[in-house]
C-alpha positions as CSV (number, residue, x, y, z in Angstrom):
1,M,12.2,16.6,44.3
2,K,12.9,14.6,47.5
3,K,9.4,13.2,47.7
4,I,9.4,11.7,44.7
5,I,11.1,8.1,43.4
6,L,12.6,8.6,39.7
7,H,15.7,7.4,39.7
8,P,15.1,3.5,39.8
9,F,12.7,4.1,36.5
10,L,15.3,6.4,35.0
11,F,18.1,4.1,35.2
12,V,16.1,1.3,33.9
13,I,15.4,2.7,30.6
14,Y,18.9,4.6,30.0
15,P,20.8,1.5,28.6
16,I,17.9,1.5,26.1
17,L,18.2,4.4,24.9
18,F,21.7,5.2,24.7
19,L,21.8,1.9,22.9
20,T,19.3,3.6,20.4
21,A,21.1,6.6,20.3
22,H,24.3,5.2,19.7
23,N,22.9,2.7,16.8
24,N,22.0,5.4,15.0
25,L,18.1,4.3,14.5
26,E,15.3,6.1,12.7
27,V,13.0,5.7,15.4
28,L,12.1,5.4,18.4
29,T,10.1,2.0,17.7
30,Y,13.2,-0.6,18.3
31,A,13.3,0.7,21.7
32,L,9.8,1.3,22.8
33,K,8.5,-2.4,23.2
34,P,11.8,-3.2,26.1
35,M,11.7,0.4,27.7
36,I,7.9,-0.8,28.5
37,F,8.6,-3.8,29.4
38,V,11.8,-3.0,32.0
39,L,9.5,-0.3,33.3
40,L,6.4,-2.7,34.0
41,I,8.8,-4.6,36.0
42,T,10.5,-2.2,37.8
43,F,7.1,-0.7,38.7
44,S,6.0,-4.5,39.7
45,L,9.0,-4.8,41.7
46,F,8.6,-1.2,43.1
47,F,5.3,-2.1,44.6
48,L,6.3,-5.7,46.1
49,V,9.6,-4.8,47.3
50,N,7.4,-2.1,49.0
51,H,4.8,-3.6,50.4
52,F,7.4,-5.3,52.9
53,L,9.5,-2.4,53.7
54,K,7.3,0.1,53.6
55,N,9.6,2.8,53.3
56,N,9.7,4.2,49.0
57,Y,13.3,5.6,49.2
58,K,14.7,2.2,50.6
59,T,13.1,0.4,47.8
60,G,13.9,3.1,45.4
61,I,17.9,2.8,46.1
62,I,17.3,-1.0,46.3
63,L,16.1,-1.6,42.5
64,T,18.3,1.3,41.6
65,L,21.3,-1.2,42.9
66,L,19.5,-4.3,41.8
67,I,19.7,-2.5,38.2
68,I,23.4,-1.7,37.9
69,I,23.7,-5.7,38.8
70,F,21.3,-6.6,35.9
71,Y,23.0,-4.3,33.2
72,Q,26.8,-5.7,34.5
73,R,28.2,-6.7,31.1
74,G,31.8,-8.2,31.6
75,C,32.2,-7.8,28.0
76,K,35.6,-8.9,27.8
77,L,36.2,-11.3,31.0
78,T,36.0,-15.2,30.3
79,G,36.1,-18.6,32.3
80,N,37.0,-18.2,35.8
81,T,37.8,-14.4,35.6
82,L,34.4,-14.0,34.8
83,I,32.8,-15.6,37.3
84,L,34.7,-13.9,39.7
85,Y,34.0,-10.5,38.7
86,L,30.5,-11.5,38.3
87,I,30.5,-12.7,42.4
88,T,32.6,-9.8,43.4
89,I,29.8,-7.3,41.9
90,I,26.5,-9.2,43.1
91,L,28.8,-9.3,46.7
92,F,29.3,-5.9,46.6
93,L,25.8,-4.5,45.7
94,F,23.9,-7.0,47.8
95,A,26.0,-5.9,50.6
96,L,25.0,-2.4,49.8
97,I,21.2,-3.2,49.5
98,Y,22.1,-5.1,53.4
99,I,23.3,-1.4,54.5
100,V,19.7,0.6,53.2
101,F,17.8,-2.1,54.1
102,R,19.1,-1.8,57.9
103,T,20.0,1.7,58.1
104,K,17.8,3.8,59.9
105,K,18.9,7.3,58.5
106,D,16.4,9.9,56.3
107,L,17.1,8.9,52.6
108,R,15.8,11.7,51.2
109,D,19.3,13.6,50.2
110,I,20.5,10.4,48.7
111,T,17.7,10.0,46.6
112,S,17.5,13.5,45.2
113,V,21.1,13.0,44.5
114,L,20.1,9.6,42.2
115,N,17.2,11.4,40.7
116,L,19.5,14.3,39.4
117,I,22.0,11.9,38.7
118,S,19.6,10.4,36.8
119,I,18.1,13.0,35.3
120,L,21.3,14.1,34.2
121,I,22.4,11.1,31.8
122,L,18.6,11.1,30.4
123,C,19.0,14.6,29.3
124,F,22.6,13.7,27.3
125,V,21.0,10.5,25.6
126,I,18.1,12.4,25.0
127,F,20.6,14.8,23.4
128,S,22.6,12.0,21.3
129,L,19.0,11.0,19.9
130,V,18.2,14.2,18.5
131,K,21.6,14.9,16.9
132,N,21.6,11.5,15.3
133,K,18.3,12.1,14.3
134,I,19.0,15.3,12.8
135,Y,22.2,14.1,10.8
136,Y,20.2,11.2,9.6
137,L,17.5,12.7,8.2
138,D,19.2,12.8,4.8
139,I,19.7,9.4,4.6
140,N,16.2,8.9,5.8
141,S,15.1,10.6,2.4
142,Y,16.6,8.6,-0.1
143,N,14.6,8.6,-3.2
144,Y,14.2,5.7,-5.6
145,K,14.0,6.0,-9.0
146,P,12.0,3.1,-10.9
147,V,14.2,1.7,-13.3
148,Q,12.9,2.2,-17.1
149,M,12.6,-1.4,-18.7
150,Q,14.7,-1.5,-21.8
151,K,13.7,-3.5,-25.3
152,N,15.8,-6.6,-25.2
153,K,16.7,-6.4,-29.1
154,S,18.7,-9.6,-29.0
155,K,16.3,-13.3,-29.1
156,T,19.3,-14.7,-26.7
157,K,17.8,-16.4,-23.6
158,L,19.2,-14.5,-21.0
159,P,21.2,-16.6,-18.0
160,D,20.2,-16.3,-14.5
161,I,22.9,-14.6,-12.3
162,Y,23.0,-16.0,-8.5
163,Y,25.3,-14.2,-6.5
164,I,25.8,-15.6,-3.6
165,I,28.3,-13.9,-0.8
166,P,29.4,-16.6,2.1
167,D,30.4,-14.0,5.0
168,E,34.5,-14.4,5.6
169,Y,34.7,-17.5,3.3
170,A,38.9,-17.7,3.1
171,D,40.5,-18.8,0.4
172,Y,42.3,-21.7,-0.5
173,N,46.1,-20.6,0.9
174,V,45.1,-18.8,3.9
175,L,43.3,-22.2,5.3
176,K,45.8,-24.4,4.7
177,N,48.6,-22.0,6.7
178,E,46.6,-20.7,8.7
179,F,44.1,-23.5,9.4
180,N,46.0,-26.2,8.6
181,Y,43.4,-27.4,6.6
182,K,42.6,-28.1,2.6
183,N,39.8,-27.5,1.1
184,D,40.4,-30.0,-1.7
185,E,37.1,-31.9,-1.4
186,F,35.3,-28.4,-2.1
187,Y,37.5,-27.1,-5.0
188,E,37.5,-30.2,-6.8
189,F,33.9,-30.4,-6.8
190,L,33.7,-27.2,-7.9
191,N,36.2,-28.2,-10.5
192,K,33.8,-31.0,-11.4
193,K,30.8,-28.8,-12.1
194,G,32.7,-26.4,-14.3
195,F,33.4,-23.2,-12.1
196,F,36.3,-21.1,-12.5
197,I,38.1,-20.5,-9.4
198,A,40.2,-17.2,-8.8
199,K,43.7,-18.8,-7.7
200,K,45.1,-15.3,-6.4
201,C,42.1,-12.6,-5.7
202,H,41.8,-10.8,-3.3
203,S,39.3,-8.6,-2.0
204,N,38.6,-4.8,-2.7
205,Y,37.8,-4.0,1.0
206,P,38.1,-5.6,3.9
207,V,34.9,-4.3,6.0
208,T,31.1,-6.0,4.9
209,D,29.8,-2.7,4.5
210,H,32.4,-1.3,1.9
211,S,33.0,-4.5,-0.1
212,I,29.7,-5.4,-1.0
213,P,28.4,-1.9,-2.3
214,S,31.5,-1.7,-4.4
215,S,31.2,-5.2,-5.9
216,L,27.5,-4.2,-6.8
217,N,28.3,-1.2,-7.9
218,M,31.4,-2.7,-10.0
219,D,33.3,0.5,-8.8
220,Y,35.6,1.7,-5.9
221,L,33.9,3.3,-3.5
222,E,35.6,6.8,-3.9
223,N,34.3,7.2,-7.7
224,F,30.5,7.3,-7.0
225,V,30.6,7.7,-2.4
226,S,30.7,11.4,-1.6
227,K,34.1,12.7,0.5
228,K,31.7,13.1,3.6
229,D,30.7,10.3,3.2
230,L,33.8,8.6,2.5
231,N,34.9,9.9,5.9
232,N,32.3,9.0,8.1
233,Y,31.0,5.1,8.3
234,D,27.7,5.6,7.1
235,Y,24.3,3.6,6.5
236,R,24.2,5.0,2.9
237,Y,26.5,1.8,1.9
238,F,23.3,-0.1,3.0
239,Y,21.3,1.9,-0.3
240,Y,24.3,1.7,-2.9
241,M,24.3,-1.7,-1.7
242,L,20.7,-2.3,-2.6
243,D,20.2,0.1,-5.2
244,S,22.9,-0.9,-6.9
245,K,24.3,-0.2,-10.4
246,V,24.3,-3.9,-11.2
247,S,20.2,-4.4,-10.3
248,R,19.5,-1.3,-12.0
249,F,21.4,-2.4,-14.9
250,L,19.7,-5.7,-14.8
251,K,16.2,-4.7,-14.5
252,A,16.4,-2.2,-17.0
253,K,17.2,-5.6,-19.4
254,G,14.1,-7.1,-18.1
255,Y,15.4,-9.4,-15.2
256,K,13.9,-10.1,-11.8
257,Y,15.5,-8.8,-8.5
258,V,15.3,-11.2,-6.3
259,L,16.8,-9.9,-2.6
260,I,16.7,-12.5,0.0
261,E,17.1,-10.5,3.6
262,N,19.4,-10.7,6.5
263,S,19.2,-9.6,9.6
264,W,22.5,-7.7,8.9
265,Q,20.9,-6.0,6.6
266,I,17.7,-5.0,8.3
267,A,20.2,-3.5,11.4
268,R,21.6,-1.0,8.7
269,N,18.3,-0.4,6.9
270,K,16.8,3.1,7.7
271,N,14.6,3.1,5.2
272,D,11.8,0.9,4.6
273,S,10.2,1.8,2.1
274,L,13.5,0.9,-0.5
275,L,13.5,-2.5,0.8
276,T,9.7,-3.0,-0.8
277,K,10.6,-0.9,-3.5
278,S,14.1,-1.3,-5.1
279,P,13.8,-5.9,-5.3
280,D,10.8,-6.9,-7.2
281,I,10.6,-9.7,-5.0
282,L,11.8,-9.8,-1.2
283,I,12.3,-13.0,0.2
284,K,12.9,-12.9,4.3
285,C,14.3,-15.5,6.9
286,P,13.3,-15.5,10.4
287,R,15.4,-13.5,11.5
288,L,16.7,-11.7,15.1
289,D,16.1,-8.2,16.1
290,Y,19.3,-7.2,16.7
291,F,18.1,-4.3,18.9
292,T,17.2,-6.8,21.3
293,V,20.3,-9.0,20.8
294,E,22.7,-5.8,21.6
295,L,20.5,-5.5,24.6
296,I,20.4,-8.7,25.8
297,R,24.3,-8.8,25.7
298,K,24.5,-5.8,27.7
299,T,22.7,-7.5,30.7
300,L,23.0,-10.5,32.6
301,L,19.9,-12.2,30.5
302,R,23.1,-13.2,28.0
303,F,24.2,-15.6,30.1
304,T,20.9,-17.3,30.0
305,L,19.2,-16.7,26.6
306,T,22.8,-16.8,24.4
307,D,21.9,-20.5,23.2
308,F,18.3,-19.3,22.1
309,I,19.7,-16.0,20.2
310,L,22.3,-18.8,18.2
311,K,19.9,-21.5,17.3
312,K,17.8,-18.5,15.8
313,I,21.3,-17.0,13.6
314,R,21.8,-20.9,12.9
315,E,17.9,-21.2,11.4
316,E,18.6,-17.7,9.7
317,N,21.3,-19.2,7.6
318,L,19.4,-22.2,7.1
319,C,16.5,-20.6,5.4
320,A,18.5,-18.7,3.7
321,F,20.0,-21.4,1.9
322,S,17.1,-23.4,1.3
323,E,15.1,-20.1,-0.2
324,I,18.1,-19.9,-3.0
325,Q,17.2,-23.2,-4.1
326,K,13.6,-22.5,-4.4
327,T,14.0,-19.3,-6.6
328,I,14.5,-21.8,-9.2
329,K,10.8,-22.3,-9.4
330,L,10.4,-18.2,-10.6
331,E,10.2,-16.8,-13.7
332,S,13.5,-16.2,-15.5
333,P,15.6,-13.7,-16.1
334,K,16.4,-13.4,-13.1
335,F,18.8,-11.8,-10.4
336,V,19.0,-14.1,-7.4
337,F,21.2,-11.7,-4.5
338,V,21.7,-13.1,-0.8
339,H,24.5,-12.1,1.7
340,I,24.8,-15.3,4.0
341,I,26.4,-14.2,7.5
342,T,28.7,-17.6,7.8
343,P,31.5,-18.8,8.1
344,H,31.5,-15.7,9.8
345,P,30.9,-15.6,14.0
346,P,29.0,-16.6,16.0
347,Y,30.1,-20.0,15.6
348,V,26.4,-21.9,14.9
349,F,27.4,-25.3,13.3
350,D,29.7,-27.8,14.0
351,R,31.6,-29.6,10.3
352,Y,28.4,-31.6,10.9
353,G,25.9,-29.2,11.0
354,N,24.6,-29.8,14.5
355,F,24.3,-26.7,17.0
356,R,27.5,-25.8,18.2
357,G,26.7,-24.4,22.0
358,S,27.5,-21.0,23.6
359,Y,30.8,-22.0,25.2
360,N,32.5,-20.9,21.8
361,L,31.3,-17.2,22.1
362,L,32.8,-17.6,26.2
363,N,35.9,-18.7,25.3
364,K,38.3,-16.6,23.2
365,N,41.0,-19.3,22.7
366,K,42.9,-18.6,19.6
367,A,43.0,-22.3,19.0
368,V,39.3,-22.8,19.4
369,S,38.0,-20.2,18.1
370,R,40.0,-21.1,14.8
371,A,38.8,-24.9,15.3
372,A,35.2,-23.6,15.2
373,Y,35.6,-21.3,12.1
374,R,36.9,-24.3,10.2
375,D,34.5,-26.5,11.0
376,Q,31.8,-24.3,10.0
377,L,33.1,-23.4,7.3
378,I,33.2,-27.1,6.2
379,Y,29.6,-27.6,6.9
380,V,28.9,-24.0,4.5
381,S,30.9,-25.6,2.0
382,K,28.4,-28.5,2.1
383,L,25.5,-26.5,1.9
384,L,26.8,-24.3,-1.0
385,E,27.7,-28.0,-2.9
386,N,24.0,-28.9,-2.1
387,T,22.9,-25.4,-3.2
388,I,24.8,-25.8,-6.5
389,N,23.3,-29.5,-7.5
390,T,19.8,-28.0,-6.8
391,L,20.6,-24.9,-9.3
392,L,22.3,-27.1,-12.0
393,A,19.6,-29.6,-11.7
394,D,17.3,-26.8,-13.3
395,K,17.4,-26.7,-16.8
396,K,14.5,-24.5,-17.7
397,S,17.4,-21.7,-17.7
398,E,21.1,-21.4,-18.2
399,K,22.9,-20.0,-14.9
400,I,25.6,-17.9,-13.8
401,I,26.4,-19.0,-10.4
402,I,28.7,-16.2,-8.5
403,I,30.1,-17.7,-4.9
404,Q,32.3,-14.6,-3.6
405,S,32.8,-13.6,-0.1
406,D,33.2,-10.3,0.7
407,H,36.2,-10.3,2.6
408,G,38.9,-12.5,4.2
409,P,38.7,-14.2,7.6
410,K,39.7,-10.9,9.7
411,S,38.4,-12.2,12.8
412,L,41.0,-14.7,13.2
413,C,43.7,-13.8,11.2
414,P,43.6,-9.8,10.6
415,N,46.8,-10.1,8.0
416,F,44.6,-11.9,5.9
417,K,42.0,-9.9,6.0
418,Y,41.4,-9.1,1.6
419,D,41.8,-12.7,1.4
420,N,38.9,-13.9,0.1
421,F,37.1,-16.6,-2.0
422,I,35.8,-16.5,-5.8
423,A,34.5,-19.0,-7.9
424,I,32.2,-18.4,-11.0
425,Y,30.2,-20.8,-13.1
426,D,29.2,-20.0,-17.0
427,K,28.7,-22.8,-18.9
428,S,29.8,-20.9,-22.0
429,N,32.7,-19.5,-20.6
430,T,34.9,-19.6,-23.2
431,G,37.7,-17.2,-24.1
432,N,39.1,-16.7,-20.8
433,F,37.1,-14.1,-19.8
434,F,37.8,-14.9,-16.1
435,Y,41.3,-14.2,-14.4
436,D,43.2,-15.6,-11.4
437,T,43.9,-12.0,-9.8
438,M,40.6,-10.8,-10.5
439,T,39.1,-8.5,-7.6
440,P,35.0,-8.1,-7.3
441,V,34.5,-5.0,-8.3
442,N,35.5,-6.2,-11.7
443,I,33.2,-9.5,-11.5
444,F,29.9,-7.7,-12.8
445,R,32.1,-6.1,-15.6
446,I,33.1,-8.8,-17.1
447,I,30.0,-10.7,-17.4
448,F,28.1,-7.4,-18.8
449,N,30.5,-7.0,-21.1
450,K,30.3,-10.3,-22.3
451,Y,26.4,-10.8,-22.3
452,F,25.4,-7.2,-23.2
453,H,28.2,-6.1,-25.2
454,T,28.9,-2.9,-22.9
455,N,32.5,-1.6,-23.0
456,Y,33.6,-1.3,-18.8
457,K,37.1,-1.7,-18.3
458,T,39.0,-3.5,-16.5
459,L,40.0,-1.9,-13.2
460,K,43.0,-1.9,-11.3
């Protein structure tokens, strides 16, 4: 143990394995590339530094100290405080490196201690990996049951249905009272196009993972999710969203289920086969590997790669809007579902659509964050307007367009986390089917009752 230098190579992969274990990833595939990369860098640095020092023990200790510097996060520190924190840590560790470099003592005992510590923490993280793997075996075994087509006895042409979820889009009153912004221009646009806007709506849940599965299954979670899963924050919610009662009902009626994928969904997916089996058409946008992003955020690289990450998120959001418009070329009837991760932070658009730099991630000032959210929402509204214009310009099929946020702006206004936005376009909306206090769980109940003569009751 005293002669073997293990600790720098174990310490450098520990944060990657830790992140893997605590994100409940199905396999180590996500972690393999970064692990191989950091190990190659560490081996290269070991031979390079040792070439000058001619001392394996000093080289190993110096590399371990450098690794500690590299994985400094300082997550809740900003501005001058963050800079002072980093300078202090770096100076302290470089002082230790200098002492190690100059010392003439035998470092084999210290090497043994560091080896033992690195092996122990690696054993703990491997134990967590195994435990999570066993826990998620049940989730990974989700079996998709093919939908049986029903004969459409009615000769009525079925409308295309678009379900568009702009994440964390706030309602009019919250924007007015909390963000000092009147969303009149967008509301006037929607009214002119014939949209119904629910003036007193609210979401059923304040969390995306709960809100979207409940709306797509037209019910409260406790009515179709087991008590065990309700009590445990579980990735199974993703499956209830992907293979939902709404999508299965519409597929049985002859609809093509079109899913426009996003990074949030990929980060939660534990069963790749379901992505290929449930949607009839899966549209992919350029997306981020969220595992790599989270890993970068835990290192000093976050200061140099933040803008790159934000530009990728911006690109993904723009792609989603573009792909919605392209779906008009697909065969009807179709059900198009897209969850767009904006105006939810990070803030990548200003009000004119220009790229907003990384300063907004480091600046935790409440007023600045609220202004960034407001500006991003303004531009998202413009993107929604363009999308709606394109969809309605296509006269080949009738359309139902549902624009509904999953919850309110909870990241900035926790007291208004249920205050979401709902607007629905249905050209044949006669008889006042929709109402001001409606919630997401009732949207498809109302639509199915109207178009398919079902007898779903309105949930309270």
